[in-house]
N, CA, C and O atoms as a printed pandas DataFrame, in Angstrom:
     atom_number atom_name residue_name chain_id  residue_number  x_coord  y_coord  z_coord
0              1         N          UNK        A               1    0.833   -1.187    0.000
1              2        CA          UNK        A               1    0.000    0.000    0.000
2              3         C          UNK        A               1    0.876    1.248    0.000
3              4         O          UNK        A               1    1.926    1.292    0.641
4              5         N          UNK        A               2    0.429    2.239   -0.718
5              6        CA          UNK        A               2    1.184    3.485   -0.821
6              7         C          UNK        A               2    0.573    4.558    0.077
7              8         O          UNK        A               2   -0.623    4.540    0.366
8              9         N          UNK        A               3    1.395    5.464    0.499
9             10        CA          UNK        A               3    0.977    6.594    1.306
10            11         C          UNK        A               3    0.658    7.760    0.372
11            12         O          UNK        A               3    1.498    8.141   -0.444
12            13         N          UNK        A               4   -0.542    8.331    0.480
13            14        CA          UNK        A               4   -0.950    9.443   -0.395
14            15         C          UNK        A               4   -0.736   10.765    0.333
15            16         O          UNK        A               4   -1.243   10.982    1.433
16            17         N          UNK        A               5    0.025   11.637   -0.310
17            18        CA          UNK        A               5    0.387   12.923    0.279
18            19         C          UNK        A               5   -0.152   14.051   -0.600
19            20         O          UNK        A               5    0.177   14.138   -1.783
20            21         N          UNK        A               6   -0.973   14.906   -0.016
21            22        CA          UNK        A               6   -1.495   16.067   -0.746
22            23         C          UNK        A               6   -0.466   17.184   -0.638
23            24         O          UNK        A               6   -0.057   17.563    0.460
24            25         N          UNK        A               7   -0.054   17.704   -1.783
25            26        CA          UNK        A               7    0.952   18.760   -1.833
26            27         C          UNK        A               7    0.385   19.999   -2.515
27            28         O          UNK        A               7   -0.588   19.914   -3.263
28            29         N          UNK        A               8    0.993   21.137   -2.255
29            30        CA          UNK        A               8    0.614   22.339   -2.988
30            31         C          UNK        A               8    1.121   22.187   -4.417
31            32         O          UNK        A               8    1.971   21.338   -4.685
32            33         N          UNK        A               9    0.612   22.997   -5.330
33            34        CA          UNK        A               9    1.058   22.958   -6.729
34            35         C          UNK        A               9    2.576   23.175   -6.805
35            36         O          UNK        A               9    3.264   22.476   -7.548
36            37         N          UNK        A              10    3.089   24.128   -6.048
37            38        CA          UNK        A              10    4.526   24.429   -6.057
38            39         C          UNK        A              10    5.345   23.220   -5.607
39            40         O          UNK        A              10    6.327   22.860   -6.257
40            41         N          UNK        A              11    4.947   22.595   -4.502
41            42        CA          UNK        A              11    5.656   21.410   -3.996
42            43         C          UNK        A              11    5.555   20.262   -5.002
43            44         O          UNK        A              11    6.538   19.568   -5.261
44            45         N          UNK        A              12    4.362   20.069   -5.565
45            46        CA          UNK        A              12    4.136   18.990   -6.523
46            47         C          UNK        A              12    5.064   19.132   -7.723
47            48         O          UNK        A              12    5.712   18.167   -8.128
48            49         N          UNK        A              13    5.129   20.332   -8.288
49            50        CA          UNK        A              13    5.951   20.552   -9.476
50            51         C          UNK        A              13    7.447   20.493   -9.178
51            52         O          UNK        A              13    8.233   20.102  -10.041
52            53         N          UNK        A              14    7.847   20.878   -7.964
53            54        CA          UNK        A              14    9.263   20.878   -7.605
54            55         C          UNK        A              14    9.772   19.492   -7.194
55            56         O          UNK        A              14   10.981   19.269   -7.145
56            57         N          UNK        A              15    8.861   18.566   -6.901
57            58        CA          UNK        A              15    9.266   17.227   -6.441
58            59         C          UNK        A              15   10.096   16.526   -7.507
59            60         O          UNK        A              15    9.766   16.562   -8.693
60            61         N          UNK        A              16   11.176   15.890   -7.069
61            62        CA          UNK        A              16   12.032   15.156   -7.999
62            63         C          UNK        A              16   12.684   13.995   -7.258
63            64         O          UNK        A              16   12.732   13.976   -6.028
64            65         N          UNK        A              17   13.181   13.034   -8.018
65            66        CA          UNK        A              17   13.855   11.872   -7.435
66            67         C          UNK        A              17   14.985   12.348   -6.536
67            68         O          UNK        A              17   15.753   13.236   -6.906
68            69         N          UNK        A              18   15.082   11.754   -5.361
69            70        CA          UNK        A              18   16.094   12.077   -4.348
70            71         C          UNK        A              18   15.956   13.494   -3.814
71            72         O          UNK        A              18   16.889   14.028   -3.215
72            73         N          UNK        A              19   14.787   14.109   -4.029
73            74        CA          UNK        A              19   14.491   15.420   -3.464
74            75         C          UNK        A              19   13.579   15.247   -2.261
75            76         O          UNK        A              19   13.616   14.216   -1.589
76            77         N          UNK        A              20   12.766   16.250   -1.992
77            78        CA          UNK        A              20   11.840   16.166   -0.865
78            79         C          UNK        A              20   10.557   16.899   -1.196
79            80         O          UNK        A              20   10.486   17.657   -2.163
80            81         N          UNK        A              21    9.545   16.662   -0.378
81            82        CA          UNK        A              21    8.254   17.336   -0.548
82            83         C          UNK        A              21    7.607   17.496    0.822
83            84         O          UNK        A              21    7.711   16.620    1.681
84            85         N          UNK        A              22    6.937   18.631    1.009
85            86        CA          UNK        A              22    6.121   18.870    2.193
86            87         C          UNK        A              22    4.669   18.737    1.767
87            88         O          UNK        A              22    4.306   19.122    0.656
88            89         N          UNK        A              23    3.836   18.193    2.652
89            90        CA          UNK        A              23    2.433   18.038    2.322
90            91         C          UNK        A              23    1.635   17.611    3.530
91            92         O          UNK        A              23    2.046   17.820    4.671
92            93         N          UNK        A              24    0.484   17.008    3.266
93            94        CA          UNK        A              24   -0.350   16.528    4.358
94            95         C          UNK        A              24   -1.084   15.264    3.946
95            96         O          UNK        A              24   -1.305   14.990    2.766
96            97         N          UNK        A              25   -1.445   14.519    4.956
97            98        CA          UNK        A              25   -2.231   13.309    4.757
98            99         C          UNK        A              25   -3.607   13.622    5.300
99           100         O          UNK        A              25   -3.750   14.021    6.456
100          101         N          UNK        A              26   -4.612   13.444    4.480
101          102        CA          UNK        A              26   -5.970   13.772    4.885
102          103         C          UNK        A              26   -6.612   12.566    5.547
103          104         O          UNK        A              26   -6.240   11.422    5.282
104          105         N          UNK        A              27   -7.554   12.830    6.389
105          106        CA          UNK        A              27   -8.282   11.775    7.070
106          107         C          UNK        A              27   -8.987   12.371    8.266
107          108         O          UNK        A              27   -9.191   13.583    8.341
108          109         N          UNK        A              28   -9.355   11.523    9.194
109          110        CA          UNK        A              28  -10.021   12.001   10.407
110          111         C          UNK        A              28   -9.130   13.015   11.125
111          112         O          UNK        A              28   -9.595   14.048   11.608
112          113         N          UNK        A              29   -7.874   12.700   11.180
113          114        CA          UNK        A              29   -6.907   13.547   11.873
114          115         C          UNK        A              29   -5.821   13.883   10.876
115          116         O          UNK        A              29   -4.950   13.053   10.615
116          117         N          UNK        A              30   -5.850   15.069   10.314
117          118        CA          UNK        A              30   -4.852   15.453    9.332
118          119         C          UNK        A              30   -3.454   15.478    9.914
119          120         O          UNK        A              30   -3.247   15.976   11.020
120          121         N          UNK        A              31   -2.507   14.951    9.185
121          122        CA          UNK        A              31   -1.106   14.973    9.599
122          123         C          UNK        A              31   -0.296   15.699    8.544
123          124         O          UNK        A              31   -0.541   15.548    7.347
124          125         N          UNK        A              32    0.648   16.469    8.982
125          126        CA          UNK        A              32    1.561   17.143    8.077
126          127         C          UNK        A              32    2.791   16.261    7.906
127          128         O          UNK        A              32    3.236   15.616    8.855
128          129         N          UNK        A              33    3.341   16.235    6.692
129          130        CA          UNK        A              33    4.448   15.329    6.425
130          131         C          UNK        A              33    5.577   16.020    5.674
131          132         O          UNK        A              33    5.386   16.986    4.935
132          133         N          UNK        A              34    6.752   15.475    5.905
133          134        CA          UNK        A              34    7.947   15.814    5.145
134          135         C          UNK        A              34    8.435   14.484    4.603
135          136         O          UNK        A              34    8.667   13.550    5.370
136          137         N          UNK        A              35    8.593   14.385    3.292
137          138        CA          UNK        A              35    9.023   13.127    2.683
138          139         C          UNK        A              35   10.317   13.332    1.913
139          140         O          UNK        A              35   10.418   14.221    1.068
140          141         N          UNK        A              36   11.297   12.503    2.215
141          142        CA          UNK        A              36   12.523   12.447    1.428
142          143         C          UNK        A              36   12.245   11.430    0.333
143          144         O          UNK        A              36   12.073   10.241    0.602
144          145         N          UNK        A              37   12.203   11.904   -0.886
145          146        CA          UNK        A              37   11.755   11.077   -2.005
146          147         C          UNK        A              37   12.854   10.189   -2.544
147          148         O          UNK        A              37   14.030   10.551   -2.537
148          149         N          UNK        A              38   12.451    9.016   -3.015
149          150        CA          UNK        A              38   13.354    8.085   -3.678
150          151         C          UNK        A              38   13.203    8.227   -5.178
151          152         O          UNK        A              38   13.104    9.340   -5.693
152          153         N          UNK        A              39   13.185    7.129   -5.867
153          154        CA          UNK        A              39   13.095    7.121   -7.333
154          155         C          UNK        A              39   11.661    7.370   -7.787
155          156         O          UNK        A              39   10.715    6.847   -7.198
156          157         N          UNK        A              40   11.509    8.175   -8.842
157          158        CA          UNK        A              40   10.182    8.394   -9.404
158          159         C          UNK        A              40    9.870    7.294  -10.412
159          160         O          UNK        A              40   10.716    6.911  -11.220
160          161         N          UNK        A              41    8.649    6.800  -10.347
161          162        CA          UNK        A              41    8.170    5.766  -11.256
162          163         C          UNK        A              41    7.023    6.341  -12.085
163          164         O          UNK        A              41    6.493    7.404  -11.763
164          165         N          UNK        A              42    6.650    5.649  -13.132
165          166        CA          UNK        A              42    5.497    6.069  -13.914
166          167         C          UNK        A              42    4.243    5.780  -13.098
167          168         O          UNK        A              42    4.061    4.673  -12.591
168          169         N          UNK        A              43    3.392    6.775  -12.977
169          170        CA          UNK        A              43    2.154    6.595  -12.227
170          171         C          UNK        A              43    1.109    5.963  -13.129
171          172         O          UNK        A              43    0.842    6.456  -14.225
172          173         N          UNK        A              44    0.520    4.868  -12.662
173          174        CA          UNK        A              44   -0.552    4.189  -13.385
174          175         C          UNK        A              44   -1.849    4.504  -12.644
175          176         O          UNK        A              44   -2.013    4.153  -11.475
176          177         N          UNK        A              45   -2.754    5.163  -13.331
177          178        CA          UNK        A              45   -3.974    5.618  -12.666
178          179         C          UNK        A              45   -4.839    4.463  -12.195
179          180         O          UNK        A              45   -4.799    3.353  -12.726
180          181         N          UNK        A              46   -5.624    4.777  -11.171
181          182        CA          UNK        A              46   -6.533    3.829  -10.544
182          183         C          UNK        A              46   -7.963    4.287  -10.821
183          184         O          UNK        A              46   -8.189    5.479  -11.027
184          185         N          UNK        A              47   -8.930    3.374  -10.833
185          186        CA          UNK        A              47  -10.329    3.769  -11.059
186          187         C          UNK        A              47  -10.842    4.765  -10.007
187          188         O          UNK        A              47  -11.779    5.517  -10.275
188          189         N          UNK        A              48  -10.237    4.773   -8.822
189          190        CA          UNK        A              48  -10.664    5.676   -7.751
190          191         C          UNK        A              48  -10.045    7.063   -7.864
191          192         O          UNK        A              48  -10.415    7.955   -7.100
192          193         N          UNK        A              49   -9.119    7.275   -8.787
193          194        CA          UNK        A              49   -8.459    8.566   -8.928
194          195         C          UNK        A              49   -9.424    9.628   -9.439
195          196         O          UNK        A              49  -10.302    9.353  -10.257
196          197         N          UNK        A              50   -9.245   10.831   -8.946
197          198        CA          UNK        A              50  -10.018   11.979   -9.411
198          199         C          UNK        A              50   -9.428   12.430  -10.746
199          200         O          UNK        A              50   -8.235   12.726  -10.801
200          201         N          UNK        A              51  -10.206   12.494  -11.812
201          202        CA          UNK        A              51   -9.660   12.881  -13.117
202          203         C          UNK        A              51   -9.168   14.330  -13.159
203          204         O          UNK        A              51   -8.443   14.706  -14.080
204          205         N          UNK        A              52   -9.550   15.143  -12.181
205          206        CA          UNK        A              52   -9.114   16.540  -12.137
206          207         C          UNK        A              52   -7.879   16.729  -11.247
207          208         O          UNK        A              52   -7.470   17.859  -10.981
208          209         N          UNK        A              53   -7.294   15.633  -10.793
209          210        CA          UNK        A              53   -6.143   15.684   -9.897
210          211         C          UNK        A              53   -4.939   15.073  -10.593
211          212         O          UNK        A              53   -5.066   14.105  -11.344
212          213         N          UNK        A              54   -3.769   15.645  -10.339
213          214        CA          UNK        A              54   -2.529   15.095  -10.895
214          215         C          UNK        A              54   -1.823   14.263   -9.826
215          216         O          UNK        A              54   -1.869   14.585   -8.639
216          217         N          UNK        A              55   -1.171   13.189  -10.269
217          218        CA          UNK        A              55   -0.514   12.268   -9.363
218          219         C          UNK        A              55    0.909   11.971   -9.842
219          220         O          UNK        A              55    1.191   11.959  -11.040
220          221         N          UNK        A              56    1.789   11.733   -8.878
221          222        CA          UNK        A              56    3.144   11.257   -9.161
222          223         C          UNK        A              56    3.484   10.224   -8.089
223          224         O          UNK        A              56    2.971   10.302   -6.972
224          225         N          UNK        A              57    4.341    9.261   -8.417
225          226        CA          UNK        A              57    4.667    8.203   -7.462
226          227         C          UNK        A              57    6.183    8.072   -7.317
227          228         O          UNK        A              57    6.929    8.118   -8.295
228          229         N          UNK        A              58    6.608    7.910   -6.071
229          230        CA          UNK        A              58    8.020    7.753   -5.743
230          231         C          UNK        A              58    8.188    6.543   -4.832
231          232         O          UNK        A              58    7.370    6.318   -3.940
232          233         N          UNK        A              59    9.232    5.773   -5.048
233          234        CA          UNK        A              59    9.509    4.600   -4.208
234          235         C          UNK        A              59   10.753    4.856   -3.368
235          236         O          UNK        A              59   11.577    5.711   -3.696
236          237         N          UNK        A              60   10.875    4.107   -2.287
237          238        CA          UNK        A              60   12.045    4.228   -1.419
238          239         C          UNK        A              60   12.092    5.542   -0.657
239          240         O          UNK        A              60   13.166    6.108   -0.453
240          241         N          UNK        A              61   10.924    6.029   -0.233
241          242        CA          UNK        A              61   10.834    7.318    0.462
242          243         C          UNK        A              61   10.884    7.130    1.979
243          244         O          UNK        A              61   10.460    6.101    2.506
244          245         N          UNK        A              62   11.408    8.140    2.667
245          246        CA          UNK        A              62   11.354    8.195    4.125
246          247         C          UNK        A              62   10.402    9.339    4.473
247          248         O          UNK        A              62   10.593   10.471    4.027
248          249         N          UNK        A              63    9.377    9.037    5.270
249          250        CA          UNK        A              63    8.336   10.017    5.556
250          251         C          UNK        A              63    8.320   10.321    7.051
251          252         O          UNK        A              63    8.355    9.417    7.886
252          253         N          UNK        A              64    8.266   11.619    7.370
253          254        CA          UNK        A              64    8.254   12.103    8.750
254          255         C          UNK        A              64    6.960   12.872    8.987
255          256         O          UNK        A              64    6.471   13.557    8.088
256          257         N          UNK        A              65    6.403   12.764   10.192
257          258        CA          UNK        A              65    5.099   13.331   10.517
258          259         C          UNK        A              65    5.191   14.427   11.568
259          260         O          UNK        A              65    6.063   14.403   12.436
260          261         N          UNK        A              66    4.274   15.394   11.476
261          262        CA          UNK        A              66    4.130   16.450   12.480
262          263         C          UNK        A              66    2.639   16.701   12.686
263          264         O          UNK        A              66    1.834   16.470   11.785
264          265         N          UNK        A              67    2.279   17.175   13.877
265          266        CA          UNK        A              67    0.873   17.448   14.194
266          267         C          UNK        A              67    0.413   18.803   13.665
267          268         O          UNK        A              67   -0.769   18.985   13.374
268          269         N          UNK        A              68    1.341   19.760   13.540
269          270        CA          UNK        A              68    0.977   21.110   13.092
270          271         C          UNK        A              68    1.934   21.584   12.003
271          272         O          UNK        A              68    3.020   21.032   11.829
272          273         N          UNK        A              69    1.516   22.608   11.280
273          274        CA          UNK        A              69    2.388   23.212   10.268
274          275         C          UNK        A              69    3.636   23.814   10.910
275          276         O          UNK        A              69    4.724   23.762   10.336
276          277         N          UNK        A              70    3.474   24.384   12.099
277          278        CA          UNK        A              70    4.604   24.988   12.800
278          279         C          UNK        A              70    5.658   23.938   13.147
279          280         O          UNK        A              70    6.852   24.165   12.953
280          281         N          UNK        A              71    5.220   22.799   13.657
281          282        CA          UNK        A              71    6.154   21.720   13.965
282          283         C          UNK        A              71    6.866   21.258   12.703
283          284         O          UNK        A              71    8.071   21.008   12.716
284          285         N          UNK        A              72    6.121   21.148   11.623
285          286        CA          UNK        A              72    6.692   20.727   10.347
286          287         C          UNK        A              72    7.764   21.720    9.894
287          288         O          UNK        A              72    8.860   21.323    9.499
288          289         N          UNK        A              73    7.441   23.011    9.955
289          290        CA          UNK        A              73    8.376   24.050    9.520
290          291         C          UNK        A              73    9.637   24.076   10.371
291          292         O          UNK        A              73   10.713   24.420    9.882
292          293         N          UNK        A              74    9.507   23.708   11.657
293          294        CA          UNK        A              74   10.654   23.710   12.566
294          295         C          UNK        A              74   11.388   22.378   12.622
295          296         O          UNK        A              74   12.354   22.230   13.370
296          297         N          UNK        A              75   10.936   21.413   11.836
297          298        CA          UNK        A              75   11.580   20.096   11.841
298          299         C          UNK        A              75   11.325   19.310   13.115
299          300         O          UNK        A              75   12.109   18.428   13.467
300          301         N          UNK        A              76   10.235   19.619   13.811
301          302        CA          UNK        A              76    9.874   18.921   15.050
302          303         C          UNK        A              76    8.927   17.775   14.711
303          304         O          UNK        A              76    7.707   17.915   14.796
304          305         N          UNK        A              77    9.502   16.654   14.329
305          306        CA          UNK        A              77    8.707   15.517   13.863
306          307         C          UNK        A              77    8.346   14.587   15.016
307          308         O          UNK        A              77    8.983   14.595   16.069
308          309         N          UNK        A              78    7.308   13.786   14.789
309          310        CA          UNK        A              78    6.912   12.763   15.741
310          311         C          UNK        A              78    8.062   11.765   15.898
311          312         O          UNK        A              78    8.945   11.701   15.042
312          313         N          UNK        A              79    8.059   11.004   16.959
313          314        CA          UNK        A              79    9.151   10.076   17.242
314          315         C          UNK        A              79    9.321    9.020   16.163
315          316         O          UNK        A              79   10.442    8.595   15.882
316          317         N          UNK        A              80    8.227    8.595   15.560
317          318        CA          UNK        A              80    8.305    7.537   14.562
318          319         C          UNK        A              80    8.190    8.095   13.151
319          320         O          UNK        A              80    7.450    9.046   12.902
320          321         N          UNK        A              81    8.928    7.492   12.243
321          322        CA          UNK        A              81    8.815    7.840   10.832
322          323         C          UNK        A              81    8.585    6.555   10.059
323          324         O          UNK        A              81    8.694    5.461   10.611
324          325         N          UNK        A              82    8.268    6.690    8.791
325          326        CA          UNK        A              82    8.082    5.525    7.929
326          327         C          UNK        A              82    9.241    5.479    6.941
327          328         O          UNK        A              82    9.298    6.297    6.023
328          329         N          UNK        A              83   10.155    4.547    7.111
329          330        CA          UNK        A              83   11.257    4.436    6.156
330          331         C          UNK        A              83   10.891    3.559    4.967
331          332         O          UNK        A              83   10.096    2.627    5.086
332          333         N          UNK        A              84   11.479    3.870    3.828
333          334        CA          UNK        A              84   11.394    3.031    2.630
334          335         C          UNK        A              84    9.961    2.706    2.209
335          336         O          UNK        A              84    9.619    1.539    2.015
336          337         N          UNK        A              85    9.124    3.737    2.066
337          338        CA          UNK        A              85    7.741    3.534    1.629
338          339         C          UNK        A              85    7.529    4.098    0.225
339          340         O          UNK        A              85    8.360    4.844   -0.293
340          341         N          UNK        A              86    6.419    3.731   -0.369
341          342        CA          UNK        A              86    6.003    4.294   -1.643
342          343         C          UNK        A              86    5.095    5.485   -1.339
343          344         O          UNK        A              86    4.150    5.369   -0.558
344          345         N          UNK        A              87    5.386    6.619   -1.955
345          346        CA          UNK        A              87    4.588    7.826   -1.731
346          347         C          UNK        A              87    3.957    8.281   -3.031
347          348         O          UNK        A              87    4.639    8.433   -4.045
348          349         N          UNK        A              88    2.661    8.495   -2.997
349          350        CA          UNK        A              88    1.948    9.089   -4.124
350          351         C          UNK        A              88    1.652   10.515   -3.724
351          352         O          UNK        A              88    0.927   10.763   -2.761
352          353         N          UNK        A              89    2.215   11.453   -4.465
353          354        CA          UNK        A              89    1.907   12.853   -4.189
354          355         C          UNK        A              89    0.876   13.322   -5.202
355          356         O          UNK        A              89    0.885   12.891   -6.355
356          357         N          UNK        A              90   -0.007   14.202   -4.767
357          358        CA          UNK        A              90   -1.043   14.678   -5.666
358          359         C          UNK        A              90   -1.404   16.120   -5.347
359          360         O          UNK        A              90   -1.185   16.611   -4.240
360          361         N          UNK        A              91   -1.962   16.779   -6.348
361          362        CA          UNK        A              91   -2.475   18.145   -6.153
362          363         C          UNK        A              91   -3.602   18.389   -7.125
363          364         O          UNK        A              91   -4.182   19.475   -7.138
């Protein structure tokens, strides 16, 4: 399973292999994330994808979580991170 990260247009366009992206994970409790990206792969769309949304996929990512934007901006991440995951970024 891949982790879906919502990014701003600027972050989405600037994302590149071995780069990084800031974004958020939506759900009951929104989390802010910083992801160190791995290799970019070709994104294969899913029937559940929104046709008005753009997607990109990266493998081998390390993802760090924060509860607030301020914590994210200051690099104050939660104790646990997710190493070596697949990240789908979208905007």
